[in-house]
FILOMI-726255 format. One record per residue (C-alpha): chain; residue number from 0; residue in three letters; z, y negated, x negated. Coordinates in Angstrom, 2 decimals, decimal comma, always signed. Layout:
% residues N
chain	n	res	w	v	u
A	NUM	ala	Z	Y	X
...
END
This chain:
% residues 426
chain	n	res	w	v	u
A	0	met	+0,00	+0,00	+0,00
A	1	his	+1,00	-2,44	-2,71
A	2	arg	-2,13	-1,51	-4,68
A	3	ser	-4,35	-2,31	-1,64
A	4	ile	-2,70	-5,71	-1,17
A	5	ala	-3,17	-6,56	-4,85
A	6	ile	-6,86	-5,66	-4,70
A	7	leu	-7,31	-7,74	-1,52
A	8	leu	-5,66	-10,78	-3,10
A	9	ala	-7,82	-10,46	-6,19
A	10	val	-10,98	-10,38	-4,10
A	11	leu	-9,87	-13,43	-2,09
A	12	ala	-9,09	-15,32	-5,31
A	13	ala	-12,54	-14,53	-6,67
A	14	leu	-14,20	-15,71	-3,47
A	15	val	-12,25	-18,97	-3,56
A	16	ala	-13,16	-19,54	-7,20
A	17	ile	-16,93	-19,13	-6,70
A	18	pro	-17,58	-22,47	-4,90
A	19	gly	-15,65	-24,36	-7,57
A	20	met	-17,69	-22,72	-10,28
A	21	glu	-20,89	-23,68	-8,46
A	22	leu	-19,72	-27,29	-8,11
A	23	arg	-18,90	-27,52	-11,80
A	24	ala	-22,28	-26,08	-12,70
A	25	gln	-24,06	-28,44	-10,33
A	26	ser	-22,16	-31,49	-11,61
A	27	asp	-23,49	-30,85	-15,12
A	28	val	-27,10	-31,08	-13,96
A	29	arg	-29,08	-34,33	-13,78
A	30	cys	-32,50	-34,16	-12,20
A	31	phe	-35,43	-36,55	-12,30
A	32	pro	-37,79	-36,67	-9,31
A	33	glu	-40,35	-38,50	-11,48
A	34	thr	-41,15	-35,23	-13,30
A	35	gly	-39,27	-32,62	-11,24
A	36	asn	-37,20	-31,46	-14,25
A	37	cys	-33,47	-31,48	-14,90
A	38	ile	-31,20	-31,73	-17,93
A	39	ser	-27,73	-30,28	-18,44
A	40	gly	-25,20	-29,16	-21,04
A	41	pro	-25,55	-30,25	-24,67
A	42	ile	-29,10	-31,51	-24,11
A	43	arg	-27,97	-33,85	-21,34
A	44	arg	-25,03	-35,16	-23,37
A	45	phe	-27,26	-35,83	-26,37
A	46	trp	-29,87	-37,55	-24,16
A	47	glu	-27,28	-39,83	-22,52
A	48	gln	-25,34	-40,66	-25,69
A	49	asn	-28,37	-41,54	-27,82
A	50	gly	-30,42	-43,97	-25,79
A	51	gly	-31,46	-42,06	-22,67
A	52	leu	-34,70	-43,00	-20,96
A	53	ala	-35,74	-45,77	-23,39
A	54	val	-35,48	-43,46	-26,39
A	55	phe	-36,47	-40,04	-25,05
A	56	gly	-38,29	-40,67	-21,77
A	57	tyr	-38,20	-38,24	-18,83
A	58	pro	-37,93	-34,46	-19,31
A	59	ile	-41,35	-32,85	-18,95
A	60	thr	-40,27	-29,18	-19,14
A	61	pro	-37,20	-27,18	-18,14
A	62	leu	-34,90	-25,83	-20,83
A	63	gln	-36,66	-22,85	-22,36
A	64	thr	-36,62	-20,64	-25,43
A	65	glu	-39,22	-21,48	-28,06
A	66	thr	-39,85	-20,78	-31,71
A	67	val	-40,04	-23,89	-33,88
A	68	glu	-41,05	-23,11	-37,46
A	69	ser	-38,68	-20,22	-38,35
A	70	trp	-36,04	-20,98	-35,70
A	71	thr	-35,91	-19,62	-32,14
A	72	gly	-33,62	-21,14	-29,54
A	73	pro	-33,20	-23,40	-26,47
A	74	val	-35,73	-26,25	-26,43
A	75	gln	-36,54	-28,96	-23,90
A	76	trp	-39,46	-31,36	-24,09
A	77	phe	-39,33	-35,05	-23,16
A	78	glu	-42,03	-37,72	-23,00
A	79	arg	-41,07	-39,11	-26,41
A	80	asp	-39,26	-36,22	-28,07
A	81	arg	-38,41	-32,54	-28,26
A	82	leu	-34,71	-31,70	-28,28
A	83	glu	-33,54	-28,46	-29,87
A	84	asp	-30,09	-27,01	-29,13
A	85	his	-28,71	-25,62	-32,39
A	86	ser	-25,15	-25,32	-31,05
A	87	asn	-25,01	-21,61	-31,85
A	88	glu	-25,42	-22,48	-35,54
A	89	gly	-22,83	-25,27	-35,29
A	90	arg	-25,45	-28,01	-35,78
A	91	gly	-25,52	-29,43	-32,26
A	92	val	-28,66	-30,89	-30,71
A	93	leu	-31,44	-32,00	-33,06
A	94	ala	-34,63	-33,95	-32,45
A	95	gly	-37,92	-32,33	-33,36
A	96	arg	-40,12	-33,49	-36,27
A	97	leu	-42,84	-34,65	-33,91
A	98	gly	-44,17	-37,38	-36,16
A	99	val	-45,35	-34,95	-38,83
A	100	glu	-46,46	-32,43	-36,19
A	101	arg	-48,66	-35,02	-34,49
A	102	leu	-50,28	-36,01	-37,78
A	103	ala	-50,96	-32,35	-38,53
A	104	gln	-52,56	-31,89	-35,08
A	105	gln	-54,91	-34,77	-35,86
A	106	gly	-55,93	-33,19	-39,14
A	107	arg	-54,23	-35,74	-41,36
A	108	pro	-50,90	-34,27	-42,51
A	109	trp	-48,79	-36,76	-44,42
A	110	gln	-48,89	-36,70	-48,21
A	111	phe	-46,08	-37,53	-50,63
A	112	arg	-46,82	-40,32	-53,11
A	113	gln	-44,96	-42,11	-55,86
A	114	leu	-43,17	-45,26	-54,69
A	115	gly	-44,40	-48,47	-56,32
A	116	gly	-42,40	-51,58	-57,16
A	117	ser	-40,23	-53,57	-54,79
A	118	val	-41,98	-55,40	-51,92
A	119	pro	-40,32	-58,56	-50,54
A	120	gly	-38,94	-57,98	-47,06
A	121	cys	-39,49	-54,22	-47,24
A	122	arg	-37,46	-51,12	-48,01
A	123	gly	-39,06	-48,36	-50,02
A	124	phe	-38,20	-44,66	-49,72
A	125	val	-38,60	-42,58	-52,86
A	126	glu	-38,26	-39,45	-50,72
A	127	thr	-41,74	-39,97	-49,23
A	128	gly	-43,18	-42,93	-51,18
A	129	tyr	-43,68	-45,25	-48,19
A	130	tyr	-42,35	-48,69	-47,29
A	131	leu	-40,72	-49,90	-44,10
A	132	cys	-41,15	-53,62	-43,38
A	133	gly	-40,63	-56,41	-40,89
A	134	gly	-39,83	-55,66	-37,29
A	135	phe	-40,22	-51,91	-37,83
A	136	leu	-37,53	-52,03	-40,52
A	137	thr	-35,20	-53,99	-38,24
A	138	phe	-35,78	-51,54	-35,36
A	139	trp	-35,21	-48,54	-37,65
A	140	glu	-31,93	-49,95	-39,00
A	141	arg	-30,52	-50,90	-35,59
A	142	asn	-31,49	-47,81	-33,62
A	143	gly	-30,25	-44,82	-35,56
A	144	gly	-32,06	-45,03	-38,90
A	145	leu	-32,55	-41,83	-40,82
A	146	ala	-30,77	-39,56	-38,32
A	147	arg	-33,01	-40,58	-35,41
A	148	phe	-36,34	-41,35	-37,07
A	149	gly	-36,36	-39,62	-40,44
A	150	phe	-38,26	-41,07	-43,39
A	151	pro	-41,52	-43,04	-42,97
A	152	val	-44,53	-40,82	-43,66
A	153	thr	-47,38	-43,35	-43,27
A	154	asp	-48,02	-47,01	-43,92
A	155	gln	-48,34	-49,41	-41,03
A	156	ile	-51,70	-48,35	-39,62
A	157	val	-53,95	-49,23	-36,70
A	158	glu	-54,52	-46,61	-33,99
A	159	arg	-56,25	-46,72	-30,63
A	160	leu	-53,79	-45,91	-27,84
A	161	asn	-54,78	-46,06	-24,18
A	162	gly	-57,97	-47,91	-25,02
A	163	arg	-56,34	-50,59	-27,21
A	164	asp	-55,75	-50,96	-30,93
A	165	tyr	-52,09	-51,08	-31,92
A	166	thr	-50,28	-51,30	-35,25
A	167	val	-48,09	-48,20	-35,59
A	168	gln	-46,09	-46,35	-38,20
A	169	tyr	-45,21	-42,66	-38,25
A	170	phe	-41,85	-41,22	-39,21
A	171	glu	-40,79	-37,61	-39,55
A	172	arg	-39,55	-37,58	-35,95
A	173	arg	-41,09	-40,65	-34,29
A	174	arg	-43,91	-43,15	-34,04
A	175	met	-43,16	-46,85	-33,69
A	176	glu	-45,72	-49,04	-31,95
A	177	phe	-46,07	-52,83	-32,05
A	178	his	-47,00	-54,20	-28,61
A	179	pro	-47,69	-57,95	-28,99
A	180	glu	-48,27	-58,23	-25,25
A	181	asn	-44,52	-57,75	-24,71
A	182	gln	-41,89	-60,41	-25,34
A	183	pro	-39,40	-59,65	-28,16
A	184	pro	-37,30	-57,59	-28,50
A	185	phe	-39,48	-55,28	-26,37
A	186	asp	-42,55	-55,68	-28,57
A	187	ile	-41,64	-52,53	-30,51
A	188	leu	-41,76	-49,28	-28,52
A	189	leu	-41,54	-45,59	-29,37
A	190	gly	-44,66	-43,50	-28,86
A	191	leu	-44,98	-40,71	-26,27
A	192	leu	-45,09	-38,03	-28,94
A	193	gly	-43,48	-35,40	-26,75
A	194	arg	-46,40	-35,46	-24,34
A	195	glu	-49,00	-35,83	-27,07
A	196	val	-47,76	-32,96	-29,23
A	197	arg	-47,16	-30,61	-26,29
A	198	glu	-50,52	-31,34	-24,71
A	199	ala	-52,34	-32,03	-28,00
A	200	ala	-53,71	-35,00	-26,06
A	201	gly	-56,69	-37,00	-27,20
A	202	pro	-59,12	-36,61	-30,07
A	203	ala	-58,12	-36,73	-33,71
A	204	ala	-57,38	-40,27	-34,76
A	205	pro	-59,80	-42,07	-37,08
A	206	pro	-58,79	-42,67	-40,68
A	207	pro	-55,87	-45,10	-40,71
A	208	thr	-56,44	-48,74	-41,56
A	209	pro	-53,45	-50,25	-43,39
A	210	thr	-52,35	-53,58	-41,96
A	211	pro	-52,10	-56,38	-44,53
A	212	ala	-48,80	-57,84	-43,35
A	213	pro	-45,60	-56,69	-41,64
A	214	val	-45,82	-56,68	-37,86
A	215	ser	-43,54	-58,47	-35,45
A	216	gln	-41,41	-61,38	-36,59
A	217	gln	-39,78	-61,44	-39,99
A	218	ile	-37,92	-64,21	-41,81
A	219	leu	-38,66	-64,21	-45,54
A	220	leu	-36,36	-66,31	-47,72
A	221	asp	-37,98	-67,64	-50,90
A	222	glu	-35,05	-69,82	-51,90
A	223	pro	-32,18	-69,45	-52,71
A	224	ala	-32,37	-66,08	-54,45
A	225	ala	-29,80	-63,41	-53,64
A	226	gly	-26,62	-63,99	-55,64
A	227	ala	-27,71	-67,48	-56,77
A	228	ile	-25,05	-70,06	-57,63
A	229	val	-25,35	-72,90	-55,12
A	230	ser	-23,48	-76,02	-54,11
A	231	ser	-23,67	-78,23	-51,03
A	232	pro	-26,27	-79,12	-49,93
A	233	val	-28,29	-75,99	-50,65
A	234	arg	-32,08	-75,99	-50,61
A	235	val	-33,47	-73,34	-48,25
A	236	ser	-37,16	-72,49	-48,06
A	237	gly	-39,21	-69,57	-46,84
A	238	arg	-41,68	-68,20	-44,34
A	239	thr	-41,91	-66,43	-41,02
A	240	thr	-44,57	-63,77	-40,45
A	241	arg	-45,27	-65,24	-37,01
A	242	arg	-44,91	-68,66	-35,46
A	243	thr	-41,45	-69,16	-34,02
A	244	val	-41,04	-69,20	-30,26
A	245	gly	-39,01	-72,41	-30,13
A	246	gly	-40,40	-74,16	-33,19
A	247	gly	-37,40	-73,48	-35,40
A	248	leu	-34,63	-71,21	-36,65
A	249	ser	-30,87	-71,34	-36,33
A	250	phe	-28,67	-71,22	-39,41
A	251	arg	-25,06	-70,40	-40,11
A	252	ile	-23,21	-70,59	-43,42
A	253	val	-19,97	-68,64	-43,42
A	254	glu	-17,32	-67,51	-45,83
A	255	arg	-17,22	-63,82	-46,65
A	256	gly	-14,25	-63,49	-44,31
A	257	gly	-16,19	-65,00	-41,41
A	258	ala	-14,99	-68,63	-41,29
A	259	glu	-17,92	-70,90	-40,41
A	260	leu	-18,74	-73,63	-42,93
A	261	gly	-21,83	-75,06	-41,27
A	262	ser	-24,37	-74,36	-38,53
A	263	gly	-27,37	-75,91	-36,85
A	264	ser	-31,14	-75,59	-36,66
A	265	ile	-34,04	-76,04	-39,06
A	266	pro	-37,67	-76,79	-38,14
A	267	val	-40,46	-74,32	-38,86
A	268	val	-43,98	-75,70	-39,34
A	269	asp	-46,78	-73,63	-37,81
A	270	gln	-49,50	-72,58	-40,27
A	271	pro	-53,23	-72,07	-39,51
A	272	asp	-52,93	-68,34	-40,21
A	273	gly	-50,33	-67,88	-37,45
A	274	thr	-47,30	-67,81	-39,75
A	275	gly	-44,58	-70,41	-40,22
A	276	arg	-43,02	-72,25	-43,15
A	277	phe	-39,72	-74,06	-43,60
A	278	ser	-38,10	-76,08	-46,37
A	279	thr	-34,94	-78,14	-46,02
A	280	tyr	-31,47	-78,82	-47,37
A	281	leu	-28,37	-77,57	-45,57
A	282	ala	-25,00	-79,24	-46,01
A	283	tyr	-21,78	-77,33	-45,36
A	284	arg	-18,06	-77,46	-46,02
A	285	ala	-16,85	-75,96	-49,26
A	286	pro	-15,42	-72,43	-48,94
A	287	ala	-11,92	-71,51	-49,99
A	288	gly	-13,34	-68,85	-52,32
A	289	ser	-16,54	-68,55	-54,31
A	290	glu	-18,79	-66,48	-52,00
A	291	ile	-20,76	-67,59	-48,96
A	292	val	-23,29	-65,95	-46,64
A	293	leu	-26,40	-67,75	-45,38
A	294	glu	-27,78	-66,41	-42,09
A	295	leu	-31,07	-67,42	-40,44
A	296	thr	-31,97	-66,19	-36,97
A	297	glu	-34,62	-66,62	-34,30
A	298	arg	-33,71	-65,99	-30,67
A	299	asp	-35,72	-66,00	-27,48
A	300	pro	-35,05	-69,41	-25,82
A	301	ser	-34,90	-67,97	-22,30
A	302	ser	-32,94	-64,74	-22,77
A	303	gly	-31,10	-65,36	-26,03
A	304	ala	-32,35	-61,99	-27,32
A	305	leu	-32,43	-61,70	-31,10
A	306	ile	-36,00	-61,73	-32,43
A	307	ala	-35,44	-61,78	-36,20
A	308	arg	-32,66	-62,27	-38,70
A	309	ala	-32,32	-62,79	-42,45
A	310	glu	-29,12	-62,89	-44,47
A	311	arg	-28,36	-63,78	-48,07
A	312	thr	-25,10	-63,64	-50,01
A	313	leu	-24,63	-66,51	-52,47
A	314	arg	-22,04	-67,75	-54,95
A	315	tyr	-20,58	-71,21	-54,44
A	316	ala	-19,76	-73,68	-57,22
A	317	pro	-19,09	-77,44	-56,98
A	318	thr	-22,12	-79,55	-57,80
A	319	thr	-22,43	-81,26	-61,17
A	320	ala	-25,42	-83,33	-60,06
A	321	gln	-23,54	-85,90	-58,01
A	322	arg	-23,42	-89,49	-59,29
A	323	ile	-21,92	-92,52	-57,53
A	324	thr	-23,03	-96,09	-58,28
A	325	ile	-21,21	-99,18	-56,97
A	326	asp	-23,76	-102,03	-56,75
A	327	gln	-21,44	-104,64	-55,23
A	328	pro	-18,98	-106,14	-56,10
A	329	ala	-19,70	-106,40	-59,79
A	330	ser	-16,92	-105,53	-62,19
A	331	gly	-14,93	-108,64	-63,17
A	332	ser	-15,98	-110,67	-60,13
A	333	arg	-13,73	-112,38	-57,57
A	334	val	-13,66	-110,94	-54,05
A	335	gly	-11,04	-112,83	-52,10
A	336	thr	-9,29	-110,88	-49,35
A	337	arg	-12,50	-109,46	-47,86
A	338	ile	-14,44	-106,93	-49,88
A	339	arg	-18,10	-106,19	-49,26
A	340	leu	-18,90	-102,83	-50,83
A	341	thr	-22,41	-101,41	-51,33
A	342	gly	-23,59	-98,49	-53,42
A	343	arg	-25,43	-95,18	-53,58
A	344	thr	-25,08	-91,55	-54,50
A	345	ala	-27,51	-89,29	-56,34
A	346	ile	-27,31	-86,68	-53,58
A	347	tyr	-25,90	-86,61	-50,09
A	348	pro	-22,11	-86,04	-50,22
A	349	ser	-20,99	-82,43	-49,80
A	350	glu	-18,96	-83,21	-46,68
A	351	gly	-21,08	-86,15	-45,55
A	352	asp	-18,38	-88,66	-46,42
A	353	leu	-16,83	-90,48	-49,37
A	354	gln	-13,30	-91,67	-50,05
A	355	leu	-12,48	-95,31	-50,86
A	356	ser	-9,28	-96,46	-52,56
A	357	val	-8,16	-99,97	-53,55
A	358	ile	-5,43	-99,74	-56,22
A	359	asp	-3,22	-102,54	-57,58
A	360	gly	-2,35	-103,12	-61,23
A	361	gln	+0,73	-100,88	-61,07
A	362	gly	-1,19	-97,96	-59,60
A	363	gly	-0,04	-98,53	-56,02
A	364	ile	-2,43	-97,80	-53,18
A	365	ile	-3,35	-100,95	-51,28
A	366	thr	-5,65	-99,06	-48,87
A	367	arg	-7,36	-95,67	-48,74
A	368	phe	-9,73	-94,14	-46,19
A	369	thr	-12,90	-92,06	-45,87
A	370	phe	-16,24	-93,34	-44,64
A	371	leu	-19,64	-91,84	-43,89
A	372	ala	-22,60	-92,16	-46,22
A	373	gln	-26,09	-92,91	-44,93
A	374	gly	-28,77	-90,35	-45,69
A	375	thr	-29,79	-86,73	-45,23
A	376	pro	-28,76	-83,58	-47,14
A	377	gly	-30,70	-83,03	-50,34
A	378	glu	-31,65	-86,70	-50,77
A	379	ala	-30,01	-89,77	-52,25
A	380	ala	-27,52	-91,54	-49,97
A	381	ser	-26,27	-95,10	-49,68
A	382	phe	-23,20	-96,81	-48,32
A	383	phe	-22,25	-100,27	-47,06
A	384	leu	-18,96	-101,47	-45,61
A	385	glu	-16,66	-104,48	-45,41
A	386	leu	-12,88	-104,30	-45,52
A	387	asp	-9,97	-106,70	-45,57
A	388	ile	-7,00	-106,33	-47,93
A	389	pro	-3,74	-108,29	-48,29
A	390	asp	-3,97	-111,37	-50,53
A	391	gln	-3,45	-110,20	-54,12
A	392	arg	-3,26	-113,85	-55,38
A	393	gly	-6,04	-113,39	-57,89
A	394	arg	-4,61	-110,26	-59,50
A	395	leu	-6,80	-107,49	-60,88
A	396	val	-7,37	-104,51	-58,55
A	397	thr	-9,45	-101,35	-58,88
A	398	ile	-11,98	-100,27	-56,26
A	399	glu	-12,62	-96,52	-56,49
A	400	val	-15,15	-94,38	-54,60
A	401	ile	-15,02	-90,58	-54,94
A	402	asp	-16,84	-87,57	-53,51
A	403	val	-14,39	-84,73	-52,98
A	404	asn	-14,97	-81,56	-50,95
A	405	asn	-12,56	-80,08	-48,44
A	406	arg	-11,01	-77,68	-50,95
A	407	gly	-10,23	-80,52	-53,37
A	408	asp	-13,02	-80,27	-55,96
A	409	leu	-13,74	-83,73	-57,37
A	410	leu	-17,53	-84,00	-57,49
A	411	ala	-18,03	-87,61	-58,63
A	412	arg	-16,12	-90,90	-59,12
A	413	ala	-17,07	-94,56	-59,57
A	414	gln	-14,76	-97,56	-60,21
A	415	val	-15,00	-101,35	-60,57
A	416	asn	-12,20	-103,81	-61,45
A	417	val	-12,20	-107,13	-59,54
A	418	phe	-9,91	-110,11	-58,99
A	419	ala	-8,74	-110,17	-55,38
A	420	gly	-7,36	-112,98	-53,25
A	421	ser	-6,52	-116,71	-53,71
A	422	ser	-10,14	-117,75	-53,53
A	423	pro	-12,75	-117,82	-50,76
A	424	tyr	-15,33	-115,05	-50,55
A	425	pro	-17,49	-114,60	-52,49
END
């Protein structure tokens, strides 16, 4: 009797458990009516955690067992990729090497070559001998790099896709495509290699035509060089591979720890060949340390999306080029109780201002304040002001003008000695 009851309870427990098991199984499945296929388990988690639809596209097959090279296991195809579940070997889900497979299908398997010298604005890979430049390099770095794309296995080349010529570059696992008809940052897309490799779609591509310049926008800094010793203001010049959307770039100069020393915008002049050029001086506050970072960016005016960015680490040192000249009053002259001061500086002051002191014969400060110079960073500046002082009854006083930055570095000093008071001006 007891044995019969135990068996009955076990059967009832099993029946109750079955719906829950079905619900759990169903909850792990995500289906797409666009293609009629579903994803689940490790494949679904990998798809969702690594970019989803934008990176992989829709699934175009169910999960199935296939042999890839010398490995056999669960495989599912997507519009842009093939995902392989290597969980049984402890390697998780891996993306297929569709870039090299597609090139092989077209009868042009990639060939290793020796890497040449450095190319400005590009990163070379000795593993394959190819360079990655411009917008493609930025996209590669910000969207998974080596793990997602693998190494580049072609130059930037021109291919006909859907009846149009596009600049593309193949990687071990992917193909990047430059679509100038799209607004940044959506002008770089990933090719539909999953469909193409699975269907072997289209005829073999013609021999590739290398493109002469990096695609998409890129900011190339000619000056200052990386690691250069600079002061304030710093001369900044360079190029953009395309005309800027808003006619200029934004700049920030920060300390290594992140404190901002200066920011603003710089104009970019459009060139006849569709590129841009800029050259200007940027003034900024002196850092507490000796290292600063210069950052140039271009953003879409409407959306604020980042289009391009360049960064350079520099070493700061106080300038030795500053000179201050006091033109009026002349040394030894009489000034009365009102002083008219005029002069100039060899370069624009580091902080935009100068400090004036009037000192009596015993070294006491009669007056001291800061005032703004007139000019622009990188050029000579001038100053003019009038000030009243207490009557010194004809005694000798010193007028001193200095340029000092916010951390206390004395950059330049000028002095004149005059007789003040007890006589009308001048």
